[in-house]
N, C-alpha and C positions, 0 to 999 in steps of 0.2 A: 291559451285560455285567458283572453283579455276581457271577456264579458262575463265575469263571475257574478252570480247572484245566488241567494239562498234557494234551496230546492223548491220551495213553494212558489216563489216569483218566477223561477226558470220554467217550472211546469205550466204556470198560467200563460207565460209568453209563448210557449210551444204548443199550447192547447192540449196538454195531456194531464193525467192525474198526478198528484204529488206522490202517491204510493207507487206509481210506475217508475218515477225518477228515483225514488228511494230503493226500489227493487233493482234497478239497473246499476246503481252505485254498488249495492251489496253483491251483485253478480259479477262486478268488475267490467261491465260494459261502458260505464262512465267513470271518469276520475273525479273524486270529490276531495275538496280541500277544507279541512276543519278550520274554523275561524271563530274567535271569541267575539260575541256581540252582547255587550252588557254583561249579565251574569250567566248567559247561555253559550253553549258551543254549537254553532250552526255549521252545516256542511254546505260549502259553496260549489256550484257546478257551472260549467260553461253553457250559456243559453244556446249558442250555435251548435254545440255538440248534442244537446238535448233535441233540438229541432232535426238534426241529421239522423239521429238514432230513431226518433219517432216516425220518420218516413219509412224506415226499414222494418218496423215492427207492426204486425197486424193487431188491430184492437180486439179486445174480447178474449175469451177463453180458448185455449187450443182445442181442436177437435179430438174426440176419443179415438184411440187406435183401434183398428178392426182386429177382432180375434180370428186367428187363422187356425183351423183344425184339420 
């Protein structure tokens, strides 16, 4: 994880939404590293890891499951 950036910048570099990166960190799909920036604590993520994960995830909402009766 040598290319650490705040979630917003990593999302912009990968072409995905910041909320997606935030969700992936929360789900454990990405490793986040807390870092103090001024008086805020920002979560840093690897831009390379975000790009790789974005390739495997389909954009948009998942399709509804069919009801089987």
